[in-house]
N, C-alpha and C positions, 0 to 999 in steps of 0.2 A: 349247401354249395363248399365242393369240396376247395380244400388252400389252395393259392394260389402258388404257384411254383416258383416262379420270379419274386413273390415278395424276400422287404428283408430279411435276415433272420438277428434280430433281437438275441443280444449277452449281457446288453445290460441295463436292465430301470434306477430310474431317479426318481422317486417321487416328492414332489414340493405337498409341506404339509403329516406333522406327524397326530393327530387328532383322533377320533372317534369315526374316521372314514379312513384316510393314509393312513393308519399303524393297519389295525386289522388285516383293513386288501394287501397292503403291502406282505404283510404276514402267509399268508396263506398263495401268495403268488410265487414266494418265493422257498413257501412248503413244498407246492408244489409240481415248481418249477429247477430245481434245485443244480441244475448249470448254466443259470442265471443268477448276475450279479442283482443285488435290490439291496437300491439303496432312499432312505427316507433323511428326509434334509429341511431340520426348521429354525428359525431365527432362535428360537424361542429355549435357552441353554434348557436349563429345570426339567424341560420337555422331556430332547435328547435323553441327561440325564435321567431320568427314570423308564425309560425303555432302556437303558443300555444295563441300570439295576443288576447286579448279583443274585439279588431280592424281589421271583419275578409276582409277589404279589405287591412291591411297587412299581410296578404299568404303571399309567396314568391314565388309560383307560380300564375298567372293568367289562367282560367282557365271561361269558364260561364255553373254558375250551382253548383261547389264547394263551390264556401260562400257557403250554403243552406246545401250542404251532412255533411261536416266539425260543424257545427251549431248542425246537426240530433246528429251529432255519439259523436262531444266529450265531453270528462267528464264522458260520460257514459260509451264506449266500444272500442271509441278513444281516445290513448294516444299520446307522444312524447316528447321525453327524450335520452339526450345524454347519459344517463346505458346503456351502450352495453351487455357489458358479462352481467348484473342482468338481464333484458330482454330477452336475446338469453337464459339461464339455465333455464328460467321461463317457456318458449315457447314450445309447439307438433312439429310447424314448422318455417320454416325460410327460408322470399325472402333476396335473396339479385340482390340489385335492386341499383345497383353503379355504374357509370360513368364506359365505357372502349374505350377511345378517341385515336383515329389513334395512332401507336406510330413515333414520332418525333425522335426518333436517335436511332441507334443499327437496329439489323437483323430487315426487313421487316418494317423502319424508310417509310412513309406517304402512310404505306399499311394497315399493320397487327395493327391487336386489341392492345391496351394495358393493359391486363389482370394483371395490378402487385394490382388492387383498389379487384380484382375480388380474387387472391390471397390470401392476407391480407384477407379479410371477411370469406374467406374459412379456415381460422388458427385461425382466431378467434372464429365459433362456434366450428371449433374442441377441444377445450381450455375452454369454457362456456358451451356447451350444457351438457346436460344432461339427462340418459333414453333414447328413441327412435326420434331421433331429422329427422322432413324429412323436408330438404333443397331444400331450389325450385329456378329457376337462372330461376328472370325474367330481370335482363340485354341483351340487346344481344351480342351474343355471336358466336365465330367459332366452328362451326359445331366439336363434336369432345370436345372442353371444358370442358364439364360433367369429363371426365376419369382423370382431374387433382384434379379436384375438388370430387373426390370420392379416390385421391390416399391422397390428402393432411387425409382426414376425415377418411380412412381406420387406416394412420398412428399414429392415436391420438386412439388406439385401438387396439395394438398389441396382447392383449393375449387375443383377444377377452371379453374384462371387458362387465359389465353391460350395458353402453351407445353405441346405435347402429345407421343409420344413411340408412338412403334413398337420392336417388340426380336426381331429375325433373324438367326438362324443361317448364313453362311454358311463353312461349313469349309473351312480351304485341305489341297490331295490333293497339292505338292508331294512333287517326291522332291530331296536337297540334288544340286548338279551340274549338274539337269537345268531348274532354276524354270523360270527362262524359257519354252521350249520349252514347260513343263509350263503355263505359263502365257498364254503364248497357243496355243496347242493341248489345249485338258483336256481330256479323257476326257467330266468333264460340271464342270459346275456344279451346287454342289447350292444351292440357296435353301428353309430351314424359319421359320415363318412361321407370324402368327393374326391380319393383316395383310394378306386380299391386294394390294392398292392397294401398301400397302409393298413387298412382295415386287416386284411387277410392276415397280418405277424400279428397286427393285434389278435387276433381271430387263432391265429398258432396258438398262441400262449393260453390261452383257455380250453381251448380241445387238449390240454395236458391230464386238465382234467374233467373235464366238461364235457359231455355229446351234443356232437353238431347241429340236429335239432334244435340245441338246447339256446343257438350261438345267433344269433336277431340281427342281420345288417338293414342300413336304414340310410337314408341319408339324415347331412347335418339336423337340419330344419326335425323334424320328425323324432331323431333320439335325443335334440334340447328337450322339443313338448315332453312325451312320455314320461317325465319325470314327473315335471311338477301335473302331468294328467296323474299320474297315479297315485302319489299322493292325496290331490283333492279326490277320487272314489275312495278312497280308505279312510276319509276325514267325514266324506259325506255322510258315511256310513253308520259309524260314530254320533254326529251332528245328529240321526234320521232313529236311532235305537234310543241315544236320550232323554228327544222328545217324547216317543211314545213310554219311554219311565213313567215321566209325566204326568198322563193321559192317565194309564198304571196306576198309578196312585190315584188319583182322584175318583178311578174309579172300580176299585177294588180286583183289574183285572193283576196278575203276572209278568214281568216284563222278562222273564227267565221262561216260560212257556209261548211266549205269544213269538219269543225268534226259536225257539224252539221249533213252535210249527213253520213259522213261515222259514226256516231259517232247513226245513223240507226239501223249500219247494226247488226242482235244483235251476232252475233259473233264476235264483235267489243264493242259495247254499245258505250254509251258513256260519261261515267267518264275519270278522269285526259285526254283527250279534249281540256283543258281550256291553250293558245298558254299565257304564262308569260316575266318574266325577268332569267326562272328558280330553279329547284329547291334548295333548303336548310332546314336549318334544323338540329335535333340533329343527325339524322339515315340516310338519300338516303346517302348523297358522303361515310360515316364513311360507310354502308352496302357494298355496291357496293366494295371501293379497297380491304374490308376484301375479297371478293370475288373474289377479283380478284388475290388478293394475293394468298389463300389458295387451288385456279387454276394453277396460276402458282409454288409451292411449290406443287402439285401432278400429273406436268408435263405439266395441262393441256393449254397448251401455245397460242392456236386460240382461244378458249373460253373465258380464262384472256383481250385477246385482247380485244372479240369482247363487252365485261364489262364495262372493261375501258374507249372506244370511248362516254359513255356514258355520263362520270364526266367530258369528253375531252366538247365534244358539249352542255357540262348546262354550262359549262366558255367560251365560246367559244362565246355563245349568252350573255353572261355579259358585259361580252367585246363590242361586238357586237350595243348593248344600249347605250352603250359608249359613243362609235366611232363614232354613229349614230347624240347623238345629237351636240359633236360639230363639226361635217362635215355640219348641219343647222345649226351651230349660226357661220356660215361665216367662220368652218375652227380651232377658237379657244373660249376659255370658261375662256385666262390669264383675269384675273380682275371682269368676270361675275358673279352676282350673279345670284346660281339658287336654285327654292324649290324641296327641296324632301321632297316631300307626300309619308311617313310611312317609317320604317324603321325595323320593326319587318320581319325573315323571311315572313310571314301567317298571315292575322287576324285576330284579336280573341283573338291573342298571343302576352306574350312580351319578345317572344324569340326569340335572335336574332345572334345563333349556326349559322354558314353555308348560312347565311341571300348575299341575293344576291344582299342586297343594297349596304352590303360593302364590293364588291369586285367595282361597279360599280361606289361610291362614293370616291372611293383610287384612282382609275383612275381621277375622273373630278378635285379631290383634286392634283393630281400629276400633270396637267393642270393648276392647279394656281385658279383655277373655286372658288366660292368663295360661300359656303353651304349653304343653311338658311332650318334646317331639320323639321323638323313636326312629331312626334306618339304619339299617345295618349296611351302609355305606358312603351316605352321605357328611361330607365332616362338617363340621360347627361350622365355617370360617368357610363354605358355602351357602350352608344354611345363614347363614348373618350375611350372604352378596346378598344372598336370596330378595329375603327382608326387610330390607336396607336398615337395615342393624342391629349392635353386637346383643346377645345375649343378657340378659338381666332377671333380675327378682320385684317381684310389683304388675301391678292391671299393665294391658298394654303391650306385656316382654315380652318374650322367650327362652327356653334353656333343653341343649339338651339332652338328653338322660338315654342309660347303654339296655333299657329293657320294659317287653311292658308289663313287671309289673311296676315298676319307677313312673313309667309312664301316667299308671291309673291312682298311681299313691295321691290319696285327698281329688283325685280326680268328678266333677259331675258328670262326665261322658269322657270315652274312648270314638274318637272319630278314625275309621280303617280309608284309606285312602292308598296306597300304595300294595295290591295283592299279591309283594314278598308270601311265601309260601308257609309262612311260622306264621301265621296269622291265624290258618287256616285251622292254628293246633294247639288253642290260647287255650290254661286250665281255665276256668269262667269261672268256680266257685273262689276260688283263688285270688284273681282277681276280686269279683267281685268283693269281697272281704276288704280289701285296701279302696275301696271308690265309696265317696260321701252319698245317705241315700235319699232321696232317688236316683238312683244311674240309669246310665241311657248309654246305649253302640248304638254309634251309628254309621253303618256300613256301608261303606260308595261304592262301594267293586263286588258288592255281593260274595263276601272271602271265608266270613269265616263261621265259626260252629252255631248259630241265631240260635235254634235250640238251644243246645246248650247255654247260650249265656241265658234265656230268659230261664232257663232254669234253675241257674243260680240269682237268678233275684232281680235280671238286669231289665228294664225296658229299650228293646228296636227297633231301629226302623232300619229296612233296608233301601236301596235304591228301587225302584222301579216295586218295590209291592211294600213305604209305605211303612207304619205302625202294625205291627197285627199282635 
């Protein structure tokens, strides 16, 4: 569909939320649309200061290539500010890109999304916007959330004044670690809405660098539900291959060979068939639980139970890996040093939200292990927050170390949990010499050179293969 010539021209964008989605997305839009002024606003002064830091290595989000994009656009047409209402008032288009965590109490606790920040954004837009403002849902939201946003905006104009609002859904489909590539060359851009001219105004922005055939237009509800569904399907594949990994270990099959065999089937394809410690990140578990809650709300109990099992199996996989390690170390890890290689939920990110390492490490700490954790991008402060305790010495405690060698010093085992590339290039003879024998490598990512580790004298367990 060609752009509608009657669509409003967007010259100023305001994005509420300077996090993992808002910051990189707006940076790429500013980079590719140099005639559009883009301002990212947030009430967190420290976060905004970090986005404005002269040293681009201090950006609050780590993504390969992000620093170069910010360097090109910041100060030209990309800005970061805490003046929220001022920039909403000046904007033709406002993106809502705030956190929607799972509720921890009240109706739907443990499954439903907490929409307090989305509602707060809608009310702020209703108060500050001027003229015709296109409001774009960028946060991952339950289907039909736009109804609430529309109601709040409509209440701001009870008598049909000069202000007018159009609400669109434009969910993100970013994979952390490759977000810039995903933004610059997306599989698709999805725009849902009921106002054709507003849809085309947003489509025109993306058309600056995205081919028209990749810009999909739907109604609001289909767009909102598509994001939850995409994440559910991807997470389902991870749980599915991990279930087969456990069976492979029991039967002496090799999950990597099984994945390659089934992945060559064009109906299945090879992606997301990598066995590991399970999915993590900010979206998969949250979105599936949200889908479960919505299905139960609409009386679809069997559908809810189906998707709930995807999360249950993911948690089981993490517990299983911890139990395998304990069993192999003679049934106890109390007082034993375990080197943990990686803590972020995946490589090339500093994000630890719902990281499999959290549950696995907590299990080991509860059993009295002493953890020596190395991750190139995760801070000690973040480790303490995720593990619920400060670093320290002694049984059931942990401390951060700067490299693999120190993680291995005095350790009975190394546990590889994040697929950082340098973990594939470990000097195993040197590392094995630092460990207490008999020593183990537990590779939950099938990333390390298992043959080299065995040649150096280590026992090796690899996910989906077991001990060879």
